[in-house]
Each structure stands twice: as structure tokens, then as C-alpha cells.
Z-matrix of the N, CA and C atoms (Angstrom, degrees):
N
C 1 1.461
C 2 1.526 1 107.17
N 3 1.302 2 116.11 1 132.92
C 4 1.445 3 121.14 2 -178.60
C 5 1.526 4 109.98 3 -88.57
N 6 1.318 5 115.78 4 168.72
C 7 1.472 6 121.28 5 177.82
C 8 1.523 7 109.41 6 -60.17
N 9 1.315 8 117.03 7 -38.50
C 10 1.478 9 120.95 8 -179.90
C 11 1.521 10 110.67 9 -62.89
N 12 1.360 11 116.47 10 -40.58
C 13 1.461 12 120.05 11 178.69
C 14 1.527 13 110.91 12 -64.37
N 15 1.340 14 116.35 13 -42.07
C 16 1.464 15 120.41 14 178.79
C 17 1.509 16 110.76 15 -60.41
N 18 1.369 17 116.73 16 -46.42
C 19 1.443 18 120.64 17 -179.38
C 20 1.537 19 111.37 18 -66.19
N 21 1.312 20 117.40 19 -35.49
C 22 1.459 21 120.36 20 -178.07
C 23 1.522 22 111.47 21 -70.11
N 24 1.355 23 117.55 22 -34.82
C 25 1.448 24 121.12 23 -176.40
C 26 1.525 25 113.92 24 -96.54
N 27 1.311 26 116.38 25 -1.44
C 28 1.475 27 119.26 26 -179.24
C 29 1.522 28 108.49 27 -72.35
N 30 1.319 29 114.16 28 151.17
C 31 1.457 30 119.94 29 178.55
C 32 1.528 31 108.28 30 -65.62
N 33 1.320 32 115.58 31 144.71
C 34 1.475 33 116.94 32 179.18
C 35 1.514 34 110.60 33 -65.95
N 36 1.290 35 116.14 34 149.50
C 37 1.456 36 121.84 35 179.68
C 38 1.507 37 109.76 36 178.23
N 39 1.301 38 117.05 37 172.68
C 40 1.457 39 119.21 38 -179.77
C 41 1.519 40 110.98 39 -66.36
N 42 1.297 41 115.82 40 142.66
C 43 1.460 42 120.70 41 179.00
C 44 1.525 43 107.77 42 -89.54
N 45 1.334 44 116.02 43 143.74
C 46 1.452 45 121.54 44 175.20
C 47 1.514 46 109.44 45 -142.22
N 48 1.274 47 116.17 46 158.04
C 49 1.458 48 120.04 47 177.16
C 50 1.532 49 107.17 48 -98.11
N 51 1.313 50 116.74 49 145.02
C 52 1.479 51 119.21 50 178.82
C 53 1.519 52 109.80 51 -68.09
N 54 1.324 53 116.07 52 147.11
C 55 1.464 54 120.69 53 177.73
C 56 1.496 55 108.99 54 -119.99
N 57 1.330 56 116.18 55 161.36
C 58 1.450 57 122.43 56 177.03
C 59 1.529 58 107.92 57 -125.70
N 60 1.318 59 117.14 58 164.96
C 61 1.451 60 120.74 59 176.76
C 62 1.522 61 111.94 60 86.47
N 63 1.333 62 114.09 61 -173.35
C 64 1.460 63 120.74 62 -179.60
C 65 1.506 64 110.84 63 -70.83
N 66 1.339 65 118.12 64 148.14
C 67 1.464 66 120.37 65 179.78
C 68 1.526 67 112.13 66 -63.42
N 69 1.288 68 114.74 67 154.62
C 70 1.447 69 122.21 68 -179.08
C 71 1.530 70 111.52 69 -57.71
N 72 1.309 71 117.65 70 -42.49
C 73 1.467 72 120.74 71 -177.95
C 74 1.517 73 111.60 72 -61.33
N 75 1.325 74 117.18 73 -33.16
C 76 1.464 75 122.11 74 179.07
C 77 1.516 76 110.02 75 -63.38
N 78 1.322 77 116.41 76 -44.79
C 79 1.459 78 120.94 77 177.02
C 80 1.509 79 112.50 78 -64.58
N 81 1.339 80 115.78 79 -38.88
C 82 1.468 81 119.64 80 178.78
C 83 1.539 82 111.30 81 -64.68
N 84 1.322 83 116.55 82 -41.92
C 85 1.466 84 120.63 83 179.88
C 86 1.536 85 109.81 84 -64.33
N 87 1.337 86 117.64 85 -45.36
C 88 1.452 87 120.52 86 -179.92
C 89 1.528 88 110.88 87 -62.99
N 90 1.327 89 117.01 88 -46.05
C 91 1.456 90 120.46 89 -178.57
C 92 1.517 91 110.97 90 -64.50
N 93 1.332 92 118.39 91 -43.58
C 94 1.471 93 121.91 92 -179.73
C 95 1.534 94 111.35 93 -64.53
N 96 1.336 95 116.42 94 -45.83
C 97 1.473 96 119.97 95 179.53
C 98 1.521 97 109.60 96 -63.75
N 99 1.310 98 116.88 97 -41.06
C 100 1.461 99 120.30 98 179.56
C 101 1.505 100 112.72 99 -64.12
N 102 1.327 101 117.01 100 -45.49
C 103 1.455 102 120.25 101 -179.93
C 104 1.543 103 111.47 102 -66.39
N 105 1.339 104 116.69 103 -36.59
C 106 1.469 105 120.10 104 176.78
C 107 1.527 106 110.41 105 -65.12
N 108 1.315 107 116.90 106 -39.08
C 109 1.459 108 121.00 107 179.35
C 110 1.520 109 111.08 108 -68.11
N 111 1.333 110 116.82 109 -38.73
C 112 1.464 111 120.17 110 176.18
C 113 1.533 112 109.33 111 -62.78
N 114 1.325 113 117.07 112 -43.88
C 115 1.470 114 120.47 113 178.98
C 116 1.522 115 110.82 114 -60.75
N 117 1.324 116 116.85 115 -41.18
C 118 1.471 117 120.01 116 177.79
C 119 1.530 118 110.67 117 -64.53
N 120 1.320 119 117.07 118 -41.53
C 121 1.445 120 121.39 119 177.30
C 122 1.524 121 112.50 120 -60.05
N 123 1.330 122 115.75 121 -41.78
C 124 1.478 123 120.92 122 177.93
C 125 1.534 124 109.83 123 -64.74
N 126 1.342 125 117.00 124 -44.07
C 127 1.474 126 120.06 125 179.14
C 128 1.530 127 111.41 126 -62.00
N 129 1.339 128 116.52 127 -42.04
C 130 1.461 129 119.57 128 178.56
C 131 1.516 130 112.16 129 -65.93
N 132 1.342 131 116.22 130 -37.68
C 133 1.471 132 120.93 131 177.84
C 134 1.535 133 110.22 132 -64.37
N 135 1.321 134 116.81 133 -41.66
C 136 1.454 135 120.20 134 178.07
C 137 1.533 136 110.70 135 -63.95
N 138 1.325 137 116.65 136 -40.44
C 139 1.461 138 120.98 137 178.06
C 140 1.513 139 110.55 138 -62.38
N 141 1.338 140 117.41 139 -45.11
C 142 1.458 141 121.19 140 178.81
C 143 1.532 142 110.83 141 -62.29
N 144 1.343 143 116.78 142 -40.86
C 145 1.464 144 119.97 143 178.11
C 146 1.529 145 111.15 144 -64.65
N 147 1.321 146 117.01 145 -39.79
C 148 1.461 147 120.83 146 179.26
C 149 1.544 148 110.04 147 -65.64
N 150 1.325 149 117.48 148 -40.74
C 151 1.453 150 120.44 149 177.98
C 152 1.531 151 110.48 150 -64.83
N 153 1.333 152 116.56 151 -38.33
C 154 1.462 153 119.64 152 -179.33
C 155 1.534 154 112.41 153 -69.89
N 156 1.344 155 117.04 154 -36.05
C 157 1.471 156 119.20 155 -176.21
C 158 1.520 157 113.34 156 -92.69
N 159 1.321 158 118.18 157 -37.65
C 160 1.473 159 121.31 158 -173.38
C 161 1.528 160 114.25 159 -114.42
N 162 1.340 161 116.43 160 -2.01
C 163 1.460 162 119.86 161 -174.84
C 164 1.524 163 113.82 162 -66.77
N 165 1.297 164 115.31 163 146.94
C 166 1.455 165 123.59 164 176.45
C 167 1.522 166 106.83 165 -110.29
N 168 1.332 167 115.82 166 133.53
C 169 1.465 168 120.68 167 -177.52
C 170 1.517 169 110.15 168 -104.61
N 171 1.328 170 115.33 169 137.05
C 172 1.461 171 121.03 170 175.63
C 173 1.521 172 107.93 171 -148.72
N 174 1.331 173 114.98 172 179.28
C 175 1.466 174 119.75 173 -179.82
C 176 1.516 175 108.53 174 -104.18
N 177 1.335 176 115.13 175 126.11
C 178 1.458 177 122.03 176 175.63
C 179 1.519 178 109.46 177 -107.77
N 180 1.325 179 116.36 178 -170.20
C 181 1.469 180 122.12 179 -177.85
C 182 1.525 181 108.51 180 -130.15
N 183 1.333 182 117.09 181 135.51
C 184 1.459 183 121.08 182 174.42
C 185 1.524 184 107.77 183 -72.56
N 186 1.338 185 115.92 184 123.91
C 187 1.466 186 119.82 185 -177.46
C 188 1.526 187 113.79 186 -107.88
N 189 1.355 188 116.28 187 -15.41
C 190 1.463 189 118.92 188 -179.04
C 191 1.519 190 108.60 189 -161.87
N 192 1.338 191 114.69 190 155.51
C 193 1.455 192 122.41 191 175.01
C 194 1.533 193 106.97 192 -126.39
N 195 1.339 194 116.50 193 132.35
C 196 1.459 195 119.43 194 -177.15
C 197 1.530 196 110.20 195 -132.34
N 198 1.321 197 114.41 196 140.22
C 199 1.457 198 121.46 197 172.32
C 200 1.527 199 106.38 198 -110.09
N 201 1.302 200 116.31 199 121.13
C 202 1.475 201 120.89 200 179.61
C 203 1.518 202 108.31 201 -113.11
N 204 1.342 203 115.22 202 125.34
C 205 1.445 204 119.14 203 -178.83
C 206 1.521 205 109.72 204 -114.02
N 207 1.319 206 114.35 205 142.65
C 208 1.457 207 122.45 206 176.33
C 209 1.513 208 107.85 207 -120.62
N 210 1.307 209 116.23 208 -165.77
C 211 1.471 210 120.39 209 -179.26
C 212 1.525 211 111.95 210 -61.44
N 213 1.327 212 116.11 211 -47.47
C 214 1.471 213 119.51 212 -175.95
C 215 1.520 214 112.61 213 -123.60
N 216 1.324 215 119.01 214 11.72
C 217 1.456 216 117.90 215 -175.58
C 218 1.518 217 111.09 216 -146.26
N 219 1.314 218 113.17 217 159.26
C 220 1.471 219 121.21 218 175.25
C 221 1.518 220 106.22 219 -131.39
N 222 1.326 221 117.31 220 131.21
C 223 1.466 222 119.91 221 176.01
C 224 1.512 223 109.34 222 -120.99
N 225 1.313 224 114.09 223 148.05
C 226 1.460 225 121.89 224 -177.47
C 227 1.530 226 107.49 225 -114.19
N 228 1.333 227 116.74 226 124.33
C 229 1.456 228 121.54 227 -174.92
C 230 1.533 229 110.41 228 -123.89
N 231 1.308 230 113.69 229 141.90
C 232 1.459 231 121.87 230 171.83
C 233 1.520 232 107.59 231 -110.05
N 234 1.304 233 116.74 232 128.66
C 235 1.461 234 121.89 233 175.49
C 236 1.523 235 106.16 234 -100.11
N 237 1.334 236 116.10 235 134.87
C 238 1.446 237 119.95 236 -177.58
C 239 1.521 238 110.63 237 -133.23
N 240 1.318 239 114.44 238 162.58
C 241 1.450 240 122.72 239 178.29
C 242 1.520 241 107.68 240 -132.59
N 243 1.332 242 115.23 241 145.22
C 244 1.456 243 119.68 242 178.34
C 245 1.526 244 109.10 243 -147.38
N 246 1.317 245 116.31 244 156.91
C 247 1.459 246 121.41 245 -178.74
C 248 1.533 247 109.10 246 -129.57
N 249 1.339 248 117.30 247 106.08
C 250 1.449 249 120.04 248 174.94
C 251 1.534 250 110.28 249 -62.63
N 252 1.313 251 115.38 250 179.50
C 253 1.468 252 120.34 251 -175.23
C 254 1.539 253 113.14 252 -61.34
N 255 1.352 254 117.28 253 -19.73
C 256 1.467 255 118.79 254 179.69
C 257 1.526 256 111.72 255 -75.19
N 258 1.334 257 117.81 256 -8.00
C 259 1.450 258 121.03 257 175.04
C 260 1.524 259 115.11 258 90.43
N 261 1.306 260 118.31 259 -18.91
C 262 1.452 261 121.39 260 179.36
C 263 1.522 262 109.80 261 -73.75
N 264 1.325 263 117.48 262 142.93
C 265 1.463 264 121.83 263 -176.11
C 266 1.537 265 110.24 264 -95.11
N 267 1.341 266 115.66 265 141.04
C 268 1.464 267 122.53 266 177.67
C 269 1.506 268 109.08 267 -128.71
N 270 1.359 269 114.86 268 156.74
C 271 1.462 270 120.80 269 -179.61
C 272 1.509 271 109.85 270 -120.03
N 273 1.318 272 114.69 271 158.35
C 274 1.446 273 121.56 272 173.62
C 275 1.511 274 108.32 273 -157.80
N 276 1.296 275 116.84 274 174.98
C 277 1.453 276 120.07 275 175.90
C 278 1.525 277 108.27 276 -146.94
N 279 1.313 278 114.94 277 157.61
C 280 1.452 279 120.82 278 179.47
C 281 1.519 280 109.69 279 -143.33
N 282 1.310 281 115.03 280 149.03
C 283 1.455 282 121.63 281 177.12
C 284 1.513 283 108.06 282 -90.66
N 285 1.333 284 118.13 283 135.06
C 286 1.460 285 122.46 284 179.46
C 287 1.523 286 109.33 285 -131.58
N 288 1.323 287 115.81 286 164.64
C 289 1.461 288 117.90 287 175.31
C 290 1.536 289 109.70 288 -76.74
N 291 1.317 290 116.14 289 167.51
C 292 1.461 291 120.57 290 -173.77
C 293 1.513 292 113.24 291 -62.28
N 294 1.333 293 117.98 292 -38.03
C 295 1.473 294 119.47 293 -178.59
C 296 1.520 295 110.84 294 -66.60
N 297 1.336 296 117.61 295 -41.68
C 298 1.476 297 120.68 296 177.70
C 299 1.542 298 109.23 297 -64.45
N 300 1.335 299 116.23 298 -40.02
C 301 1.457 300 120.86 299 179.56
C 302 1.522 301 111.24 300 -58.85
N 303 1.340 302 116.13 301 -41.48
C 304 1.467 303 120.52 302 -177.67
C 305 1.544 304 110.89 303 -72.07
N 306 1.353 305 117.03 304 -29.99
C 307 1.472 306 120.73 305 -179.21
C 308 1.522 307 112.63 306 -73.00
N 309 1.319 308 116.61 307 -38.29
C 310 1.475 309 121.89 308 -173.41
C 311 1.523 310 110.47 309 -81.92
N 312 1.339 311 114.63 310 137.99
C 313 1.454 312 120.86 311 177.04
C 314 1.519 313 108.95 312 -116.38
N 315 1.349 314 116.42 313 153.02
C 316 1.458 315 120.72 314 173.55
C 317 1.524 316 107.79 315 -57.75
N 318 1.323 317 117.42 316 132.09
C 319 1.459 318 123.25 317 -178.43
C 320 1.532 319 112.07 318 101.05
N 321 1.351 320 116.95 319 -12.96
C 322 1.473 321 119.95 320 178.17
C 323 1.534 322 110.29 321 -70.44
N 324 1.331 323 116.49 322 150.77
C 325 1.472 324 119.45 323 176.16
C 326 1.525 325 110.09 324 -73.49
N 327 1.335 326 116.13 325 152.16
C 328 1.470 327 122.19 326 176.95
C 329 1.530 328 107.07 327 -144.14
N 330 1.322 329 115.66 328 137.77
C 331 1.474 330 120.42 329 178.28
C 332 1.522 331 108.74 330 -78.68
N 333 1.328 332 115.63 331 132.52
C 334 1.471 333 122.35 332 -177.48
C 335 1.521 334 108.82 333 -130.11
N 336 1.332 335 116.20 334 138.75
C 337 1.451 336 122.58 335 173.42
C 338 1.515 337 107.20 336 -115.64
N 339 1.343 338 115.53 337 133.38
C 340 1.471 339 120.42 338 -178.91
C 341 1.503 340 109.50 339 -139.23
N 342 1.332 341 116.21 340 163.55
C 343 1.461 342 121.11 341 175.76
C 344 1.523 343 107.56 342 -91.34
N 345 1.336 344 118.67 343 125.78
C 346 1.468 345 120.65 344 -178.26
C 347 1.531 346 112.99 345 -60.28
N 348 1.331 347 117.93 346 -33.15
C 349 1.467 348 121.01 347 178.45
C 350 1.528 349 112.10 348 -73.43
N 351 1.332 350 116.73 349 -23.74
C 352 1.465 351 120.89 350 -175.97
C 353 1.527 352 109.24 351 -151.08
N 354 1.337 353 118.38 352 82.16
C 355 1.462 354 121.31 353 -176.32
C 356 1.529 355 114.54 354 -62.26
N 357 1.335 356 117.72 355 -15.32
C 358 1.474 357 118.09 356 175.96
C 359 1.537 358 110.45 357 -68.58
N 360 1.329 359 117.22 358 -17.32
C 361 1.460 360 121.00 359 172.17
C 362 1.507 361 106.52 360 -90.85
N 363 1.345 362 116.03 361 103.27
C 364 1.459 363 121.30 362 -175.33
C 365 1.512 364 109.91 363 -150.56
N 366 1.315 365 115.79 364 166.76
C 367 1.454 366 121.27 365 173.87
C 368 1.507 367 108.73 366 -156.77
N 369 1.304 368 116.03 367 155.72
C 370 1.447 369 120.94 368 175.76
C 371 1.513 370 107.74 369 -73.97
N 372 1.324 371 116.56 370 137.76
C 373 1.468 372 121.62 371 179.02
C 374 1.515 373 110.63 372 116.10
N 375 1.329 374 113.95 373 172.06
C 376 1.469 375 120.59 374 -179.80
C 377 1.530 376 109.33 375 -85.06
N 378 1.325 377 115.55 376 162.01
C 379 1.467 378 121.92 377 -179.37
C 380 1.525 379 110.98 378 -60.81
N 381 1.330 380 117.67 379 -32.05
C 382 1.465 381 119.47 380 -178.15
C 383 1.532 382 112.85 381 -80.14
N 384 1.312 383 117.09 382 -14.61
C 385 1.473 384 119.46 383 -178.72
C 386 1.520 385 110.76 384 -60.18
N 387 1.303 386 114.13 385 150.44
C 388 1.468 387 119.49 386 178.39
C 389 1.517 388 107.74 387 -63.45
N 390 1.299 389 116.00 388 135.02
C 391 1.467 390 121.63 389 -177.84
C 392 1.533 391 112.83 390 -74.18
N 393 1.256 392 113.99 391 -176.49
C 394 1.453 393 123.12 392 -179.29
C 395 1.534 394 111.27 393 -69.69
N 396 1.334 395 117.70 394 146.31
C 397 1.460 396 120.15 395 174.59
C 398 1.529 397 112.32 396 -80.22
N 399 1.322 398 117.78 397 -0.08
C 400 1.471 399 121.38 398 -177.61
C 401 1.519 400 113.68 399 -58.02
N 402 1.330 401 120.44 400 -42.25
C 403 1.471 402 118.11 401 -179.70
C 404 1.537 403 112.77 402 -60.16
N 405 1.311 404 115.57 403 -40.30
C 406 1.475 405 119.12 404 179.39
C 407 1.526 406 109.90 405 -68.65
N 408 1.322 407 116.57 406 -41.51
C 409 1.466 408 119.99 407 -179.21
C 410 1.516 409 110.70 408 -63.82
N 411 1.339 410 116.74 409 -49.75
C 412 1.459 411 119.76 410 -179.52
C 413 1.525 412 111.04 411 -63.15
N 414 1.310 413 115.94 412 -44.53
C 415 1.460 414 119.98 413 179.69
C 416 1.515 415 112.81 414 -62.68
N 417 1.334 416 116.03 415 -44.54
C 418 1.484 417 120.26 416 -178.35
C 419 1.507 418 112.70 417 -67.31
N 420 1.321 419 116.30 418 -50.58
C 421 1.468 420 120.13 419 179.77
C 422 1.511 421 110.38 420 -65.89
N 423 1.340 422 116.94 421 -40.77
C 424 1.451 423 120.28 422 178.25
C 425 1.518 424 111.74 423 -62.96
N 426 1.330 425 116.65 424 -42.14
C 427 1.456 426 120.24 425 176.50
C 428 1.506 427 112.79 426 -60.13
N 429 1.344 428 116.42 427 -41.79
C 430 1.457 429 120.89 428 178.16
C 431 1.549 430 110.57 429 -62.81
N 432 1.321 431 116.28 430 -45.45
C 433 1.468 432 119.92 431 178.72
C 434 1.518 433 111.63 432 -62.60
N 435 1.340 434 116.47 433 -41.75
C 436 1.460 435 120.57 434 178.81
C 437 1.527 436 110.34 435 -61.57
N 438 1.318 437 117.67 436 -44.28
C 439 1.483 438 120.58 437 -179.95
C 440 1.526 439 109.53 438 -63.50
N 441 1.340 440 118.22 439 -44.63
C 442 1.470 441 120.64 440 178.99
C 443 1.531 442 109.55 441 -60.36
N 444 1.319 443 116.92 442 -44.72
C 445 1.472 444 119.55 443 179.72
C 446 1.507 445 112.30 444 -62.30
N 447 1.316 446 117.08 445 -42.21
C 448 1.461 447 120.55 446 -179.38
C 449 1.545 448 110.31 447 -66.83
N 450 1.325 449 116.82 448 -40.13
C 451 1.475 450 120.14 449 177.15
C 452 1.531 451 109.78 450 -61.39
N 453 1.338 452 117.37 451 -42.30
C 454 1.463 453 120.33 452 178.66
C 455 1.523 454 109.70 453 -62.95
N 456 1.328 455 116.39 454 -44.17
C 457 1.486 456 119.70 455 -180.00
C 458 1.537 457 110.65 456 -62.96
N 459 1.318 458 117.36 457 -44.07
C 460 1.461 459 120.39 458 179.83
C 461 1.538 460 111.32 459 -65.39
N 462 1.338 461 115.07 460 -39.21
C 463 1.465 462 119.12 461 178.22
C 464 1.522 463 110.96 462 -65.24
N 465 1.324 464 116.49 463 -42.87
C 466 1.477 465 120.64 464 177.58
C 467 1.517 466 109.82 465 -61.93
N 468 1.336 467 116.70 466 -44.03
C 469 1.470 468 120.89 467 -179.77
C 470 1.535 469 109.55 468 -63.14
N 471 1.326 470 117.95 469 -40.70
C 472 1.459 471 121.77 470 179.46
C 473 1.531 472 110.42 471 -63.18
N 474 1.322 473 116.44 472 -41.29
C 475 1.467 474 119.22 473 -179.50
C 476 1.519 475 112.26 474 -71.05
N 477 1.329 476 117.38 475 -36.45
C 478 1.457 477 120.75 476 -179.12
C 479 1.524 478 111.09 477 -75.77
N 480 1.318 479 117.07 478 -42.74
C 481 1.461 480 121.05 479 -175.10
C 482 1.526 481 113.49 480 -97.99
N 483 1.310 482 117.90 481 -19.45
C 484 1.450 483 121.13 482 -170.00
C 485 1.512 484 115.13 483 -96.81
N 486 1.298 485 112.77 484 -144.49
C 487 1.463 486 121.07 485 -170.33
C 488 1.517 487 114.82 486 -61.32
N 489 1.297 488 118.82 487 -30.37
C 490 1.462 489 120.31 488 -177.94
C 491 1.523 490 110.45 489 -62.51
N 492 1.326 491 117.67 490 -39.42
C 493 1.442 492 119.91 491 -175.56
C 494 1.512 493 114.22 492 -90.34
N 495 1.342 494 118.96 493 -10.79
C 496 1.456 495 120.29 494 -179.00
C 497 1.522 496 110.65 495 -60.03
N 498 1.297 497 115.60 496 -47.55
C 499 1.462 498 120.10 497 -176.25
C 500 1.515 499 113.56 498 -104.95
N 501 1.323 500 117.01 499 -2.44
C 502 1.468 501 119.06 500 -177.64
C 503 1.525 502 110.15 501 -74.98
N 504 1.317 503 116.34 502 135.30
C 505 1.479 504 118.69 503 177.24
C 506 1.515 505 110.33 504 -72.62
N 507 1.305 506 115.27 505 156.24
C 508 1.445 507 119.76 506 172.68
C 509 1.505 508 109.48 507 -67.67
N 510 1.290 509 116.12 508 139.46
C 511 1.461 510 121.26 509 179.08
C 512 1.518 511 106.63 510 -117.01
N 513 1.327 512 116.51 511 136.58
C 514 1.456 513 120.41 512 -179.67
C 515 1.514 514 108.85 513 -73.56
N 516 1.332 515 116.99 514 130.46
C 517 1.444 516 121.21 515 -178.91
C 518 1.536 517 111.51 516 -89.22
N 519 1.300 518 117.24 517 -0.13
C 520 1.467 519 121.04 518 -178.74
C 521 1.498 520 112.05 519 -78.21
N 522 1.339 521 118.31 520 -166.47
C 523 1.449 522 121.53 521 -179.13
C 524 1.525 523 110.29 522 -65.03
N 525 1.326 524 117.56 523 158.00
C 526 1.464 525 120.13 524 -178.35
C 527 1.536 526 110.78 525 -62.43
N 528 1.315 527 116.22 526 150.11
C 529 1.458 528 119.42 527 -178.80
C 530 1.525 529 110.50 528 -68.09
N 531 1.308 530 114.54 529 150.69
C 532 1.477 531 118.52 530 175.52
C 533 1.523 532 106.99 531 -92.73
N 534 1.297 533 115.82 532 151.98
C 535 1.468 534 119.52 533 -179.28
C 536 1.536 535 109.05 534 -81.31
N 537 1.279 536 113.95 535 153.01
C 538 1.445 537 120.61 536 177.69
C 539 1.540 538 108.23 537 -91.37
N 540 1.299 539 116.78 538 121.23
C 541 1.440 540 121.21 539 -179.19
C 542 1.514 541 108.13 540 -122.64
N 543 1.308 542 114.70 541 126.62
C 544 1.461 543 119.08 542 177.75
C 545 1.530 544 108.18 543 -77.43
N 546 1.304 545 117.16 544 135.19
C 547 1.483 546 120.00 545 178.29
C 548 1.520 547 109.13 546 -92.34
N 549 1.270 548 113.41 547 142.23
C 550 1.448 549 118.60 548 175.22
C 551 1.515 550 109.94 549 -80.67
N 552 1.260 551 115.91 550 140.76
C 553 1.459 552 115.99 551 177.00
C 554 1.550 553 108.96 552 -63.81
N 555 1.278 554 115.22 553 136.68
C 556 1.432 555 122.45 554 -170.98
C 557 1.399 556 119.04 555 -92.56
């Protein structure tokens, strides 16, 4: 059976060109997740910069100690409470290493830096302390994901619009063709 016979006997349906590479949706997901992660990294970096430049430091109190376990990791957290000059109480938490966790007791003082305009933005430590590595991590990993997603999208676009489809025959997207069988006279 020739290609022409297959196309002639194939069920009608929309025609499409074959594609190669990762699916378009895969590239979209990678690019979107990467860009969202970059945006989060930028927001965290701005928050850290605001705490460093405009933060007010005071002494809070450790109110709880928590050990959080995951599949392959254990994190140690201190929960703290502080009251800015307006008298209202706010909470925060920070991750610490195991030795610091064992040293600190509930009721111990802890240094807290907060933004006077928004005390819910706070962190343990002084304003001059080095900030969290989270902005760099989110930005870096997000940037990598965004680049991978964009490469996938460009590759898919190249395969759909470019050289792969110039000479590629149309393929029927309908059900597979049935074979032609000659019947014997009965």
C-alpha cells in the first residue's frame, strides 16, 4: 500500500504536521514557574533591602520551639513574639541550626527587626545582619527554569514553523487507516 492509498482511505479528520521535541505546554509550565520564582526572589530581595535600610530593632521573646521533619531533612524553628511601640503584639519565626535550637529556651529574649509601616514584615536578627539567601535562591533557580522553558518554547516554535515542517507531509490526525483486504468469493 502506498502513502497515497493510506491517505485516500484514512478517516477524515483535521490535518496536522508532526512535531518534534518537548510539548508546548511543558515549555509554558517551565517558563511560567521560572518567571514566578524570579518575581518572588525580587520581592524577597526588596523586603530584605527594606529591613536593612528602614528596619527597627527591638527585643522580642521566644514563645515556641518547633522541629519540622520532611522526607530527607529536619529544620529547627524558633517562634517569637514582639511588641512595637504601638503596643500591639506580632509573631514571627526563624530557622536556626540544631545547636542554637538546643541553647535557646522558651521565654528567652531574641533580637527582632521589623518594618515600622508593616510589622508583619520582620525577621530575627539586627537590621545590619546579612539577610536571607532566599532571594538569590529563588531568583537563580527561577531564572534557570525560565530559560529552560523559553528554550523549549523556541525549539517547539522552530519545529512547528521551521525546517521540520517545510518538507514534512501532512499526517491525518484521525483514527488509524484500515487495511484493504480483498474478499474471496464465497
